[in-house]
Each structure stands twice: as structure tokens, then as C-alpha cells.
C-alpha angles and dihedrals in degrees: 000000000000114000091217143095119230123193121193136183092008095136113114110241131165095231096036085248090294090300130122108254100214116112102228138120093266100045096034093048092132091063090045090055094046091052094046088067089071095233097117130055098203134022133183136186129197134191123243096286098031099245096117129053146188124207126209132179130205115308091022093294101179121218109201114226087243091057092041092057091048095049091052091046091054093050106041089117089078095055110088093219089063094039085062103039101028127225125282120181134314134239141193139181116262098249090049112102121264090248094113087045088070092050090049092050094050095044091043093235127142118262124204126196111202136178117269111278127083092238089075089066095052097081094046091053093046092051092049091243095127140030101190135020139168150162137230091247087080098268118137129171147151139206095273087087132013092241142069108268120195094179090055090047091055095047088047088054090052090051092051096048092049094050096048095035095218134123120255093257094047090049091055092047090053091047093052093044084060104039104018119242131280107208107214138183137163124205116200119197100192132198100006110172124208134033098302099103092044094049088049095055092042089054092050090045087057090048090053091051095047093047086215093145097048113126091001117145122217128197118215127210090226121078093344089269127168128208127189119200111236097169138009118179145140102255118247131179135205113199108236091209106049101009096239117159126224120185139179093040100147140317111268126197114187121185129207093259090055096256115144142206123192130188123192136167119218140157095045094170136117091295093061132260131298123223116205124197119191122194123192126178126172119214127183098176104107091209087070100048099091095043123115111272094218090052093047092048097046093103094050093041090054090047092052090049092052098044094047097036089227098173091048095050100037100036087226128123092195135018122258094233132019120194 
């Protein structure tokens, strides 16, 4: 590997140089391609103001934001700040995978599930209920500052890697062997014009109210897998600090095996709405840990598309972005 550090696209430009600022596999494809050559051990991408981050290992090994949060949570003891101040609890946004839940359970720390939006972490940090928090949209932060901090996340990753003396991929494999693996993906259907997305969410809300899918078992065309619905609701949250109540935060479908589907609507501006589908499935069979997430999640993705009638309501055969 090259014993050098390479920095790209670091000049401040009003329009981000005509590029999309989000640090994901689609919009940071140049970094992905550089890492795939195998010349670098560690890669990181940031958005325009550096509050979000993406982590890559050698040969383009992708660390999902959910796994990134969980790995940092499991290794906070090697970071001087937490050696001095200790570790309280953890928090994640509702659509984020349950990977950090496994860390919380094993370390006997509290875990808070909050709506999407960084503001919901604020009260928890101010009240010393959590030490680290994050969201699947590449945001990670801790109680050293009341905001997501991509630079801190990357420096923390470097501290952990230096301490354990492992590659990014080997660190993830060790983590999965300890906690199991949450396979996770997000499908974004962007800039959809017309009433379709709103009609889709309204239909799902009606299904939640009627409970018509409760305990129903679905067969999927991939892997002959079956899923039985245990819970379907519209996520709501009561702040444990000030008692404030937030509702209508996304449709959740939770299956008896713990797998989850989440549907949310965002970006409802002049350029159209964005439908987001989140898929989360836990595996504790070591033979599955290194398998491709998209392949592992095919059964659940197909089921999500069927239940929500995504193709019919969005008019799209495939998402704009997959992460």
C-alpha cells in the first residue's frame, strides 16, 4: 500500500464544483474507484461542511454508517476523551440498523431510538444520557459537541485502527464475530412528481390503523424465505427528558425474526418528493457475515416493494440511489 495521504476535492466552492456533496457510494464514486485499486488502506469522504462521513477500507470495502456507529461504540474505551469522561448510553435514529443495539446490550448501556433529525439527540446529550449517536445517512457524533461531526468520526476511526492494529475489513469481521451482523440497505427514489408518494404513505398508514397485515406470513421469490409481520406502526417518540411528543415519523414493519422495513417521505419541495425505503436484517450465522448485503437482503427488498406497491406509486422500476 502507498505510504501517503491523498486529498481530493478539498477546495471551497459555492457549488461544490458541480458535484453532489453527499458522501455515499454513488456521489463519492471517485473515492470508491481509488480505493478499489488496493493502493490505500483507509478512505474517508465528507460532505460540504464536514459533518457527515463515509468510511472505506482497502479494495473499496464499504462500512455502512450503521456499522461505523456500532464499531466506534464498541471501541470508545481506546479514545482519550472517553477514557477521561466515561461512556454513558448510545442513540440512533429509527431507520438506522440495530447494529449498535447489540453493542448496547453487551455493554449493558442504555440505547435510545429517536426520530430522524439530529435535534432529537440534543436533549439526550445535554442530560448526559448518551455518549455517541448516529444515523444511517452518514452522520456520527458524540457529546463532545452538540452536532454531528464527520471529522471527529474519522479521527476516532483512525484511533481505533491504530489501537487494534487491524485493517478496516478485519476490524469489521471481528466485530461481526462478536455481535453478529445487521445487513442494511437504503433505497432512495428521488424527485418524484405527482401524488404517488403521498398516496403510498397514506395507504400504508391505513393498513397500520386496520391491523390487516398483523401476523400475516409472506413468501418471497428469493431463497424461499418466509416473513411474518409482528408489528406495523407509524413511529412516534416521547422525549425522555422534556416529555415532548413527536409522531408520524415513518412506517415501520417489524417481522418475527427481528427484520425491519421502514418507509419515509422526505424532500417534498418544488423538485418533487423522495421516497426512502430502509431494510434491516440481523444474522448471527458466521457463514453469512462476509456475504454481499444486497444479495442477502433481496428477499426483504422484494417484499417491501410488494407490500408498499412501490413501482406502482413511484412509477420507477429501480431507485435513484442505493446505499
